[in-house]
ZABA-975326 format. One line per field, with one value per atom (N, C-alpha, C): residue number from 0; x, y, z; residue in three letters; atom name. Coordinates in Angstrom, 1 decimal. Each point is the difference from the previous one (the first is absolute). Layout:
% residues N
pos = c(NUM, ...)
x = c(X, ...)
y = c(Y, ...)
z = c(Z, ...)
code = c(ALA, ...)
site = c(CA, ...)
//
This chain:
% residues 173
pos = c(0, 0, 0, 1, 1, 1, 2, 2, 2, 3, 3, 3, 4, 4, 4, 5, 5, 5, 6, 6, 6, 7, 7, 7, 8, 8, 8, 9, 9, 9, 10, 10, 10, 11, 11, 11, 12, 12, 12, 13, 13, 13, 14, 14, 14, 15, 15, 15, 16, 16, 16, 17, 17, 17, 18, 18, 18, 19, 19, 19, 20, 20, 20, 21, 21, 21, 22, 22, 22, 23, 23, 23, 24, 24, 24, 25, 25, 25, 26, 26, 26, 27, 27, 27, 28, 28, 28, 29, 29, 29, 30, 30, 30, 31, 31, 31, 32, 32, 32, 33, 33, 33, 34, 34, 34, 35, 35, 35, 36, 36, 36, 37, 37, 37, 38, 38, 38, 39, 39, 39, 40, 40, 40, 41, 41, 41, 42, 42, 42, 43, 43, 43, 44, 44, 44, 45, 45, 45, 46, 46, 46, 47, 47, 47, 48, 48, 48, 49, 49, 49, 50, 50, 50, 51, 51, 51, 52, 52, 52, 53, 53, 53, 54, 54, 54, 55, 55, 55, 56, 56, 56, 57, 57, 57, 58, 58, 58, 59, 59, 59, 60, 60, 60, 61, 61, 61, 62, 62, 62, 63, 63, 63, 64, 64, 64, 65, 65, 65, 66, 66, 66, 67, 67, 67, 68, 68, 68, 69, 69, 69, 70, 70, 70, 71, 71, 71, 72, 72, 72, 73, 73, 73, 74, 74, 74, 75, 75, 75, 76, 76, 76, 77, 77, 77, 78, 78, 78, 79, 79, 79, 80, 80, 80, 81, 81, 81, 82, 82, 82, 83, 83, 83, 84, 84, 84, 85, 85, 85, 86, 86, 86, 87, 87, 87, 88, 88, 88, 89, 89, 89, 90, 90, 90, 91, 91, 91, 92, 92, 92, 93, 93, 93, 94, 94, 94, 95, 95, 95, 96, 96, 96, 97, 97, 97, 98, 98, 98, 99, 99, 99, 100, 100, 100, 101, 101, 101, 102, 102, 102, 103, 103, 103, 104, 104, 104, 105, 105, 105, 106, 106, 106, 107, 107, 107, 108, 108, 108, 109, 109, 109, 110, 110, 110, 111, 111, 111, 112, 112, 112, 113, 113, 113, 114, 114, 114, 115, 115, 115, 116, 116, 116, 117, 117, 117, 118, 118, 118, 119, 119, 119, 120, 120, 120, 121, 121, 121, 122, 122, 122, 123, 123, 123, 124, 124, 124, 125, 125, 125, 126, 126, 126, 127, 127, 127, 128, 128, 128, 129, 129, 129, 130, 130, 130, 131, 131, 131, 132, 132, 132, 133, 133, 133, 134, 134, 134, 135, 135, 135, 136, 136, 136, 137, 137, 137, 138, 138, 138, 139, 139, 139, 140, 140, 140, 141, 141, 141, 142, 142, 142, 143, 143, 143, 144, 144, 144, 145, 145, 145, 146, 146, 146, 147, 147, 147, 148, 148, 148, 149, 149, 149, 150, 150, 150, 151, 151, 151, 152, 152, 152, 153, 153, 153, 154, 154, 154, 155, 155, 155, 156, 156, 156, 157, 157, 157, 158, 158, 158, 159, 159, 159, 160, 160, 160, 161, 161, 161, 162, 162, 162, 163, 163, 163, 164, 164, 164, 165, 165, 165, 166, 166, 166, 167, 167, 167, 168, 168, 168, 169, 169, 169, 170, 170, 170, 171, 171, 171, 172, 172, 172)
x = c(0.8, -0.7, 0.9, -0.3, 0.5, -0.5, 1.4, -0.7, -0.8, -0.6, -0.5, 0.7, 1.2, 1.3, 0.2, 0.2, 0.4, -1.1, -1.2, -1.1, 0.0, 0.2, -0.3, 1.3, 1.3, 0.7, 0.1, -0.9, -0.1, -1.1, -1.1, -0.9, 0.5, 1.2, 0.5, 0.9, 0.2, 1.4, -1.2, -0.9, -1.2, -0.7, 0.1, -0.7, -1.3, -0.8, -1.4, -0.8, 0.2, -0.3, 0.4, 0.9, 0.3, -1.0, -0.3, -1.4, -1.1, -0.3, -0.9, 0.1, 1.3, 0.2, -0.4, 0.6, 0.1, -1.8, -0.8, -1.1, -0.7, 0.3, -0.4, 0.3, 1.4, 0.4, -0.9, -0.2, -0.4, -1.6, -0.7, -1.2, -1.2, 0.3, -0.9, -0.1, 1.5, 0.2, -0.4, -0.1, -0.5, -1.7, -0.4, -1.4, -0.4, 0.5, -0.4, 0.4, 0.9, 0.3, -1.2, 0.1, -1.2, -1.9, -0.1, -1.1, 0.1, 0.8, 0.3, -0.7, 0.3, -0.4, -1.4, 0.0, -1.6, -1.2, 0.3, -0.9, -0.8, 0.6, -0.8, 0.8, -0.1, 0.9, 0.5, -1.2, 0.3, 0.6, -0.3, 0.8, 1.4, 0.1, 1.6, 0.5, -0.2, 0.6, 0.2, -0.7, 0.4, 1.0, 0.0, 1.2, 0.9, 0.2, 1.2, 0.6, -0.7, 0.3, 0.6, -0.8, 0.5, 1.5, 0.0, 1.3, 1.3, -0.2, 1.0, 0.2, -1.0, 0.6, 0.7, -0.1, 0.3, 1.6, 0.2, 1.2, 0.9, -0.4, 0.4, 0.6, -1.0, 0.7, 1.0, -0.1, 0.9, 1.2, 0.2, 0.9, 1.5, 0.1, 1.3, 0.2, -0.8, 0.1, 0.7, -0.6, 0.2, 1.6, 0.6, 1.0, 0.7, -0.5, 0.1, -0.9, 0.4, -0.5, -0.6, 0.4, -0.3, -1.5, -0.2, -1.0, -1.4, 0.0, -0.9, -1.4, -0.1, -1.2, -1.0, 0.8, -0.1, -0.4, 0.8, -0.5, -1.2, -0.3, -1.4, -0.9, -0.1, -0.7, -0.5, 1.1, -0.1, -0.7, 0.0, -0.5, -1.5, -0.4, -1.3, -0.8, 0.5, -0.5, -0.3, 0.6, -0.2, -1.2, 0.2, -1.2, -1.3, 0.0, -1.1, -0.4, 0.6, -0.6, -0.6, 0.6, -0.5, -1.4, -0.1, -1.2, -1.5, 0.9, -0.8, -0.8, 1.2, -0.7, -1.2, 0.7, -1.0, -1.4, 0.0, -1.2, -1.0, 0.8, -0.6, 0.1, 0.8, -0.1, 0.8, 0.7, 0.6, -1.1, -0.6, -0.9, 0.9, -0.6, 0.3, -0.1, 1.0, -0.3, -1.5, -0.3, -1.7, -0.9, 0.5, -1.1, 0.1, 1.2, 0.4, -1.2, -0.2, -0.8, 0.6, -1.1, 0.8, 0.3, 0.2, 0.1, 1.4, 0.6, 1.5, -0.1, 0.7, -0.1, 0.6, -0.4, 0.3, 1.6, 0.3, 1.5, 0.8, -0.7, 1.1, -0.4, -1.3, -0.4, 0.8, 0.7, 0.9, 0.8, 0.8, 1.3, -0.5, -1.1, -0.6, -0.2, -1.5, -0.9, 0.8, 1.2, 0.6, 0.7, 0.2, 0.6, -0.9, -0.9, -1.0, 0.0, 0.3, -0.2, 1.3, 1.1, 1.5, 0.3, -1.1, 0.2, 0.6, -1.0, 0.0, 1.2, 0.5, 1.3, 1.1, -0.1, 1.2, 0.6, -1.2, 0.2, 0.8, 0.4, 0.2, 1.4, 0.8, 1.4, 0.7, 1.5, 0.6, 0.4, 0.3, -0.1, 1.0, 1.0, 1.2, -0.7, -0.8, -0.7, -1.2, -0.7, -1.2, 0.6, 0.7, 0.4, 0.6, 1.0, 0.2, -1.4, -1.1, -1.0, -0.9, 0.0, -0.9, 0.8, 1.3, 0.7, -0.3, 0.2, 0.2, -1.3, -1.1, -1.0, -1.1, -0.2, -0.6, 0.4, 0.9, 0.6, 0.8, 0.3, 0.3, 1.5, 0.8, 1.7, 0.5, 1.0, 1.2, 0.4, 0.9, 1.0, 0.9, 0.7, 1.0, -0.1, -1.2, -0.6, -0.3, -0.5, -0.4, 1.4, 0.9, 1.5, 0.7, -0.2, 0.6, -0.6, -1.4, -0.9, 0.2, 0.0, 0.4, 1.2, 1.0, 1.5, 0.3, -0.5, 0.5, 0.2, 0.7, 0.7, -1.3, 0.2, -1.3, -0.3, 1.0, -0.1, -0.9, 0.5, -0.7, -1.7, -0.2, -1.5, -0.8, 0.6, -0.3, -0.4, 1.2, -0.5, -1.2, 0.0, -1.4, -1.1, 0.1, -1.4, -0.3, 0.8, -0.2, -0.6, 0.6, -0.6, -1.2, -0.3, -1.4, -0.9, 0.3, -0.8, -0.6, 1.1, 0.1, -1.3, 0.4, -0.6, -1.4, -0.3, -1.4, -0.7, 0.7, -0.5, -0.6, 1.2, -0.8, -1.0, 0.2, -1.6, -1.2, 0.1, -0.9, -0.4, 1.0, -0.5, -0.9, 0.6, -0.7, -1.3, -0.4, -1.2, -0.9, 0.4, -0.7, -0.5, 0.9, -0.1, -1.1)
y = c(-1.3, 1.0, 1.5, 0.9, 1.4, 1.0, 0.7, 1.1, 1.0, 0.9, 1.0, 1.1, 0.0, 1.1, -0.7, -1.2, -0.7, 0.1, -0.1, 0.0, 1.6, 1.1, 1.3, 0.3, -0.5, 0.2, -0.7, -1.1, -0.7, 0.8, 0.8, 0.6, 1.6, 0.4, 1.3, -0.2, -1.4, -0.5, -0.4, 0.0, -0.2, -1.2, -0.8, -1.3, -0.1, 0.4, 0.1, -1.1, -1.4, -0.7, 0.0, 0.7, 0.2, 0.9, 0.9, 0.6, -0.6, -0.9, -0.9, -1.0, -0.3, -0.8, 1.1, 1.3, 0.8, 0.1, 0.0, 0.3, -1.3, -1.0, -1.4, 0.0, 0.6, 0.1, 0.7, 1.2, 1.4, 0.3, -1.0, 0.2, -0.1, -0.8, -0.4, 1.0, 0.5, 1.0, 1.5, 0.3, 1.0, 0.2, -1.0, -0.3, 0.3, -0.6, -0.1, 1.5, 0.3, 1.7, 0.8, -0.2, 0.9, -0.2, -1.4, -0.4, 0.6, 0.0, 0.5, 1.3, 0.9, 1.2, 0.1, -0.3, 0.1, -1.0, -1.0, -1.2, -0.5, 0.1, -0.7, -0.5, -1.2, -1.0, 0.5, 0.1, 0.4, 1.3, 1.0, 1.1, -0.1, -0.8, -0.4, -0.5, -0.8, -0.8, 1.0, 0.9, 1.1, 0.8, 0.4, 1.0, -0.6, -1.5, -0.7, 0.0, -0.4, 0.1, 1.5, 1.1, 1.1, 0.3, -0.3, 0.1, -0.6, -1.4, -0.7, 0.9, 0.6, 0.7, 1.3, 0.6, 1.3, -0.8, -0.8, -0.4, -0.6, -0.5, -0.7, 1.5, 1.0, 1.2, 1.0, -0.3, 0.7, -0.7, -1.4, -1.0, 0.8, 0.3, 0.8, 1.0, 0.6, 0.9, -0.5, -1.4, -0.7, -0.1, 0.5, 0.1, -1.2, -0.6, -1.4, -1.1, -0.6, -1.1, -1.3, -0.1, -1.2, 0.4, 1.7, 0.7, -0.3, -0.7, 0.0, 0.1, -1.2, -0.2, 0.7, 0.8, 0.9, 1.4, 0.3, 1.3, -0.5, -1.4, -0.2, 0.1, 0.0, -0.1, 1.3, 1.0, 1.3, 0.7, -0.5, 0.5, -0.5, -0.9, -0.8, 0.7, 0.4, 0.7, 1.3, 0.9, 1.2, -0.2, -1.0, -0.1, -0.5, -0.6, -0.5, 1.3, 0.8, 1.1, 1.1, -0.2, 1.3, -0.9, -1.0, -0.7, 0.4, -0.6, 0.2, 1.3, 1.2, 1.0, 0.5, -0.5, -0.1, -0.4, -1.2, -0.8, 0.0, 0.4, 0.0, -1.4, -0.9, -1.3, -0.4, 1.1, -0.4, -0.2, -1.2, -0.6, -0.6, 0.2, -1.0, -1.2, -1.2, -1.2, -0.6, 0.4, -0.1, -0.2, 0.9, 0.3, -0.8, -0.8, -0.5, -1.3, -0.1, -1.0, -1.1, -1.3, -1.5, 0.0, 0.9, 0.1, -0.2, -1.0, -0.4, -1.1, 0.0, -1.3, -1.4, -1.2, -1.2, -0.3, 0.5, -0.5, 1.0, 1.1, 1.1, -0.2, -0.6, -0.1, -0.9, -1.0, -1.0, 0.6, 1.2, 0.7, 1.2, 0.6, 1.6, -0.7, -0.7, -0.4, 0.1, -1.1, -0.3, 1.4, 0.8, 1.1, 1.2, -0.1, 1.2, 0.8, -0.4, 0.6, 0.9, -0.6, 0.6, 1.0, -0.3, 1.2, 1.1, 0.7, 1.6, 0.3, -0.9, 0.3, -0.5, -1.1, -0.2, 1.4, 0.7, 1.2, 1.2, -0.2, 1.1, -0.7, -1.0, -0.7, 0.9, 0.4, 0.3, -0.8, 0.3, -0.6, -1.2, 0.0, -1.2, -1.0, 0.1, -0.7, -0.4, 0.7, -0.3, -1.3, 0.2, -0.9, -1.5, 0.3, -1.4, -0.6, 0.8, -0.8, -0.7, 0.8, -0.4, -1.5, 0.2, -0.9, -1.4, 0.5, -1.2, -0.8, 0.8, -0.4, -0.1, 0.3, 0.1, -1.0, 0.5, -0.9, -1.3, -0.1, -1.3, -0.2, 1.2, -0.2, -0.3, -0.5, -0.4, 1.3, 0.1, 1.1, 0.0, -1.1, -0.1, 0.8, -0.8, 0.6, 1.5, 0.7, 1.4, 0.6, -0.5, 0.6, 0.0, -1.2, 0.1, 0.7, 0.2, 1.1, 0.9, 0.6, 1.5, 0.5, -0.9, 0.0, 0.7, -0.4, 0.3, -1.6, 0.7, -1.3, -0.6, -1.3, -0.5, 0.3, 0.9, 0.2, 1.4, 0.8, 1.3, -0.3, -1.1, -0.5, -0.5, -0.6, -0.8, 1.4, 0.9, 1.3, 0.6, 0.3, 0.9, -1.1, -1.2, -0.5, 0.0, -0.1, 0.2, 1.4, 1.0, 1.4, -0.1, -0.4, -0.1, -0.6, -1.1, -0.8, 0.8, 0.4, 0.7, 1.5, 0.7, 1.0, -0.3, -0.8, -0.7, -0.7, -0.5, -0.4, 0.8, 1.2, 1.4, 0.7, -0.1, 0.8, -0.7, -1.2, -0.9, 0.0, -0.1, 0.3, 1.4, 0.7, 1.4, 0.3, -0.9, -0.4, -0.7, -0.7, -1.2, 0.9, 0.9, 0.8, 0.9)
z = c(-0.4, 0.5, 0.0, -0.8, -0.4, 1.4, 0.5, 0.9, -0.7, 0.9, -0.8, -0.6, 0.6, -0.6, -1.2, 0.0, -1.6, -0.9, 0.2, -1.1, -0.1, 1.0, -0.7, -1.0, 0.6, -1.2, -1.3, -0.2, -0.9, -1.0, 0.9, -0.8, -0.8, 1.0, -0.6, -1.2, 0.0, -1.1, -1.3, 0.3, -1.1, -0.2, 1.3, 0.2, 0.5, -0.7, 0.1, 0.8, -0.1, 0.8, 1.2, 0.4, 1.4, 0.9, -0.9, 0.8, 0.4, -0.9, 0.2, 1.0, 0.6, 1.1, 1.1, -0.1, 1.2, 0.4, -1.0, 0.1, 0.7, -0.5, 0.8, 1.5, 0.2, 1.5, 0.8, -0.7, 1.2, -0.5, -0.7, -0.6, 1.2, 0.7, 1.7, 0.5, 0.3, 0.8, -0.1, -1.4, -0.7, 0.3, -0.4, -0.2, 1.7, 0.7, 1.5, 0.7, -0.5, 0.2, -0.3, -1.0, -0.7, 0.7, 0.3, 0.5, 1.3, 0.9, 1.2, 0.2, -0.8, -0.6, -0.5, -1.3, -0.5, 0.6, 0.4, 0.6, -1.2, -1.2, -1.4, -0.9, 0.2, -0.7, -1.4, -0.9, -1.4, 0.0, 0.7, 0.0, 0.2, 1.1, 0.4, -0.9, -0.9, -1.0, -1.1, -0.3, -1.1, 0.7, 1.0, 0.5, 0.2, 0.1, 0.2, -1.5, -0.8, -1.3, -0.5, 0.1, -0.1, 0.9, 0.7, 1.1, -0.6, -0.6, -0.9, -1.2, -0.6, -0.9, -0.4, 1.6, 0.4, 0.4, 0.6, 0.1, -0.9, -1.0, -1.3, -0.9, 0.1, -0.7, 0.7, 1.3, 1.0, 0.5, -0.6, 0.7, -0.2, -1.0, -0.1, 1.4, 0.6, 0.9, 1.3, 0.1, 1.3, 0.3, 1.2, 0.4, 0.5, 1.1, 0.4, -0.4, -1.4, -0.5, 1.1, 1.1, 0.8, 0.8, -0.2, 0.9, -1.1, -1.2, -0.8, 0.8, 0.7, 0.9, 0.7, 0.7, 1.0, -1.1, -0.9, -1.1, -0.2, -0.7, -1.0, 1.2, 1.0, 1.1, 0.5, 0.0, 0.1, -0.8, -1.5, -1.0, 0.1, 0.5, -0.3, 1.3, 1.2, 0.9, -0.5, -0.5, -0.8, -0.9, -0.8, -1.3, 0.8, 0.9, 0.7, 0.7, 0.7, 0.8, -1.1, -0.8, -1.1, -0.5, -0.5, -0.5, 1.5, 1.1, 1.1, -0.1, -0.2, 0.0, -1.0, -1.1, -1.5, 0.2, 0.5, 0.1, 1.4, 1.1, 1.3, 0.3, -0.3, 0.6, 0.8, 1.0, 1.2, 1.1, -0.2, 1.1, 1.0, 1.1, 1.4, -0.3, 0.3, -0.2, 0.7, 0.6, 0.7, -1.0, -1.2, -1.1, -1.0, 0.1, -1.1, -0.6, -1.2, -0.4, -0.4, 0.0, -0.6, -1.1, -0.8, -1.4, -0.7, 0.7, -0.2, -1.0, -1.2, -0.9, 0.7, -0.1, 0.5, -0.1, -1.4, 0.0, 0.9, 0.7, 0.9, 1.4, 0.1, 1.5, 0.9, -0.8, 0.8, 0.4, -0.4, 0.5, 0.5, -0.1, 0.7, 1.3, -0.2, 1.2, 1.1, 0.2, 1.3, 0.8, -1.1, 0.6, 0.4, -0.5, 0.1, 1.2, 1.1, 1.2, -0.1, -0.6, 0.2, -1.2, -1.2, -0.9, 0.4, 0.5, 0.3, 0.9, 0.8, 0.8, -1.1, -0.7, -0.7, -1.0, -0.3, -0.6, 0.6, 1.1, 1.2, 0.0, -0.2, 0.1, -1.0, 0.6, -1.2, -1.0, -1.4, -0.8, 0.0, 0.8, 0.0, 0.8, 1.0, 0.8, -0.7, -0.7, -0.8, -0.8, -0.9, -1.1, 0.9, 0.7, 0.7, 0.7, 0.6, 0.4, -0.8, -1.3, -1.2, -0.5, -0.6, -0.3, 1.0, 1.3, 1.0, 0.1, 0.2, 0.9, -1.1, -0.9, -1.3, -1.5, -0.1, -1.1, 0.5, 1.2, 0.9, -0.3, -0.6, -0.2, 1.3, 0.1, 1.0, 0.3, 1.1, 0.4, -0.9, -0.4, -1.0, -1.2, -0.4, -1.4, -0.1, 1.2, -0.3, 0.3, 0.6, -0.1, -0.8, -1.2, -1.3, -1.1, 0.5, -1.0, 0.2, 1.1, 0.3, 0.0, 0.0, 0.3, 1.0, 1.3, 1.4, 0.8, 0.8, 1.1, 0.4, 0.6, 0.6, 1.4, 0.8, 1.1, -0.3, -1.1, -0.2, -0.1, -0.9, -0.3, 1.5, 0.7, 1.4, 0.8, -0.1, 1.1, -0.6, -1.3, -0.5, 0.3, -0.2, 0.2, 1.3, 1.3, 1.0, 0.5, -0.7, 0.4, -0.6, -1.2, -0.5, 0.9, 0.3, 1.0, 1.4, 0.5, 1.4, -0.3, -1.2, -0.3, -0.1, -1.0, -0.1, 1.4, 0.6, 1.3, 1.2, -0.1, 0.8, -0.6, -1.0, -0.7, 0.0, -0.1, 0.1, 1.3, 1.2, 1.3, 0.4, -0.4, -0.1, -0.4, -1.4, -0.4, 1.0, 0.6, 0.8, 1.4, 0.4, 1.2, 0.1)
code = c(UNK, UNK, UNK, UNK, UNK, UNK, UNK, UNK, UNK, UNK, UNK, UNK, UNK, UNK, UNK, UNK, UNK, UNK, UNK, UNK, UNK, UNK, UNK, UNK, UNK, UNK, UNK, UNK, UNK, UNK, UNK, UNK, UNK, UNK, UNK, UNK, UNK, UNK, UNK, UNK, UNK, UNK, UNK, UNK, UNK, UNK, UNK, UNK, UNK, UNK, UNK, UNK, UNK, UNK, UNK, UNK, UNK, UNK, UNK, UNK, UNK, UNK, UNK, UNK, UNK, UNK, UNK, UNK, UNK, UNK, UNK, UNK, UNK, UNK, UNK, UNK, UNK, UNK, UNK, UNK, UNK, UNK, UNK, UNK, UNK, UNK, UNK, UNK, UNK, UNK, UNK, UNK, UNK, UNK, UNK, UNK, UNK, UNK, UNK, UNK, UNK, UNK, UNK, UNK, UNK, UNK, UNK, UNK, UNK, UNK, UNK, UNK, UNK, UNK, UNK, UNK, UNK, UNK, UNK, UNK, UNK, UNK, UNK, UNK, UNK, UNK, UNK, UNK, UNK, UNK, UNK, UNK, UNK, UNK, UNK, UNK, UNK, UNK, UNK, UNK, UNK, UNK, UNK, UNK, UNK, UNK, UNK, UNK, UNK, UNK, UNK, UNK, UNK, UNK, UNK, UNK, UNK, UNK, UNK, UNK, UNK, UNK, UNK, UNK, UNK, UNK, UNK, UNK, UNK, UNK, UNK, UNK, UNK, UNK, UNK, UNK, UNK, UNK, UNK, UNK, UNK, UNK, UNK, UNK, UNK, UNK, UNK, UNK, UNK, UNK, UNK, UNK, UNK, UNK, UNK, UNK, UNK, UNK, UNK, UNK, UNK, UNK, UNK, UNK, UNK, UNK, UNK, UNK, UNK, UNK, UNK, UNK, UNK, UNK, UNK, UNK, UNK, UNK, UNK, UNK, UNK, UNK, UNK, UNK, UNK, UNK, UNK, UNK, UNK, UNK, UNK, UNK, UNK, UNK, UNK, UNK, UNK, UNK, UNK, UNK, UNK, UNK, UNK, UNK, UNK, UNK, UNK, UNK, UNK, UNK, UNK, UNK, UNK, UNK, UNK, UNK, UNK, UNK, UNK, UNK, UNK, UNK, UNK, UNK, UNK, UNK, UNK, UNK, UNK, UNK, UNK, UNK, UNK, UNK, UNK, UNK, UNK, UNK, UNK, UNK, UNK, UNK, UNK, UNK, UNK, UNK, UNK, UNK, UNK, UNK, UNK, UNK, UNK, UNK, UNK, UNK, UNK, UNK, UNK, UNK, UNK, UNK, UNK, UNK, UNK, UNK, UNK, UNK, UNK, UNK, UNK, UNK, UNK, UNK, UNK, UNK, UNK, UNK, UNK, UNK, UNK, UNK, UNK, UNK, UNK, UNK, UNK, UNK, UNK, UNK, UNK, UNK, UNK, UNK, UNK, UNK, UNK, UNK, UNK, UNK, UNK, UNK, UNK, UNK, UNK, UNK, UNK, UNK, UNK, UNK, UNK, UNK, UNK, UNK, UNK, UNK, UNK, UNK, UNK, UNK, UNK, UNK, UNK, UNK, UNK, UNK, UNK, UNK, UNK, UNK, UNK, UNK, UNK, UNK, UNK, UNK, UNK, UNK, UNK, UNK, UNK, UNK, UNK, UNK, UNK, UNK, UNK, UNK, UNK, UNK, UNK, UNK, UNK, UNK, UNK, UNK, UNK, UNK, UNK, UNK, UNK, UNK, UNK, UNK, UNK, UNK, UNK, UNK, UNK, UNK, UNK, UNK, UNK, UNK, UNK, UNK, UNK, UNK, UNK, UNK, UNK, UNK, UNK, UNK, UNK, UNK, UNK, UNK, UNK, UNK, UNK, UNK, UNK, UNK, UNK, UNK, UNK, UNK, UNK, UNK, UNK, UNK, UNK, UNK, UNK, UNK, UNK, UNK, UNK, UNK, UNK, UNK, UNK, UNK, UNK, UNK, UNK, UNK, UNK, UNK, UNK, UNK, UNK, UNK, UNK, UNK, UNK, UNK, UNK, UNK, UNK, UNK, UNK, UNK, UNK, UNK, UNK, UNK, UNK, UNK, UNK, UNK, UNK, UNK, UNK, UNK, UNK, UNK, UNK, UNK, UNK, UNK, UNK, UNK, UNK, UNK, UNK, UNK, UNK, UNK, UNK, UNK, UNK, UNK, UNK, UNK, UNK, UNK, UNK, UNK, UNK, UNK, UNK, UNK, UNK, UNK, UNK, UNK, UNK)
site = c(N, CA, C, N, CA, C, N, CA, C, N, CA, C, N, CA, C, N, CA, C, N, CA, C, N, CA, C, N, CA, C, N, CA, C, N, CA, C, N, CA, C, N, CA, C, N, CA, C, N, CA, C, N, CA, C, N, CA, C, N, CA, C, N, CA, C, N, CA, C, N, CA, C, N, CA, C, N, CA, C, N, CA, C, N, CA, C, N, CA, C, N, CA, C, N, CA, C, N, CA, C, N, CA, C, N, CA, C, N, CA, C, N, CA, C, N, CA, C, N, CA, C, N, CA, C, N, CA, C, N, CA, C, N, CA, C, N, CA, C, N, CA, C, N, CA, C, N, CA, C, N, CA, C, N, CA, C, N, CA, C, N, CA, C, N, CA, C, N, CA, C, N, CA, C, N, CA, C, N, CA, C, N, CA, C, N, CA, C, N, CA, C, N, CA, C, N, CA, C, N, CA, C, N, CA, C, N, CA, C, N, CA, C, N, CA, C, N, CA, C, N, CA, C, N, CA, C, N, CA, C, N, CA, C, N, CA, C, N, CA, C, N, CA, C, N, CA, C, N, CA, C, N, CA, C, N, CA, C, N, CA, C, N, CA, C, N, CA, C, N, CA, C, N, CA, C, N, CA, C, N, CA, C, N, CA, C, N, CA, C, N, CA, C, N, CA, C, N, CA, C, N, CA, C, N, CA, C, N, CA, C, N, CA, C, N, CA, C, N, CA, C, N, CA, C, N, CA, C, N, CA, C, N, CA, C, N, CA, C, N, CA, C, N, CA, C, N, CA, C, N, CA, C, N, CA, C, N, CA, C, N, CA, C, N, CA, C, N, CA, C, N, CA, C, N, CA, C, N, CA, C, N, CA, C, N, CA, C, N, CA, C, N, CA, C, N, CA, C, N, CA, C, N, CA, C, N, CA, C, N, CA, C, N, CA, C, N, CA, C, N, CA, C, N, CA, C, N, CA, C, N, CA, C, N, CA, C, N, CA, C, N, CA, C, N, CA, C, N, CA, C, N, CA, C, N, CA, C, N, CA, C, N, CA, C, N, CA, C, N, CA, C, N, CA, C, N, CA, C, N, CA, C, N, CA, C, N, CA, C, N, CA, C, N, CA, C, N, CA, C, N, CA, C, N, CA, C, N, CA, C, N, CA, C, N, CA, C, N, CA, C, N, CA, C, N, CA, C, N, CA, C, N, CA, C, N, CA, C, N, CA, C, N, CA, C, N, CA, C, N, CA, C, N, CA, C, N, CA, C, N, CA, C, N, CA, C, N, CA, C, N, CA, C, N, CA, C, N, CA, C, N, CA, C, N, CA, C, N, CA, C, N, CA, C, N, CA, C, N, CA, C, N, CA, C)
//
């Protein structure tokens, strides 16, 4: 498996299929990020797709090639926020409908309670949490993909879990 940095280098060198690999790698994370803001699966898919198009166009401007994941999620958050303001679809999770397609429900539904809070995590923590707990990747795979040491990924996962735990405790109180 090629790392994110290697895939970005390949795209910059003109290897278009490498961008498809980047999209496959971060597509769920981007969709979940947009869904956390919009609470509409189809709109989230549209926003994620738009974010990848923007990322493709601006890829030569990315300074740290290994930070593609966080960068594309940052683009996704901005696009989702803008789309939410235009359509007024920034609904609280308590007003969500059950109109999530069956193929998406299996990976969104278990995280519905966390969706709102995942969107609050810093990009690096958001990326590792989605890759680990939504995509089911091992810590080693995440480290290789992101071009980070295993210890860094482990620490980011730990911090993210602690943040989420504290936020969920606040909500329950």
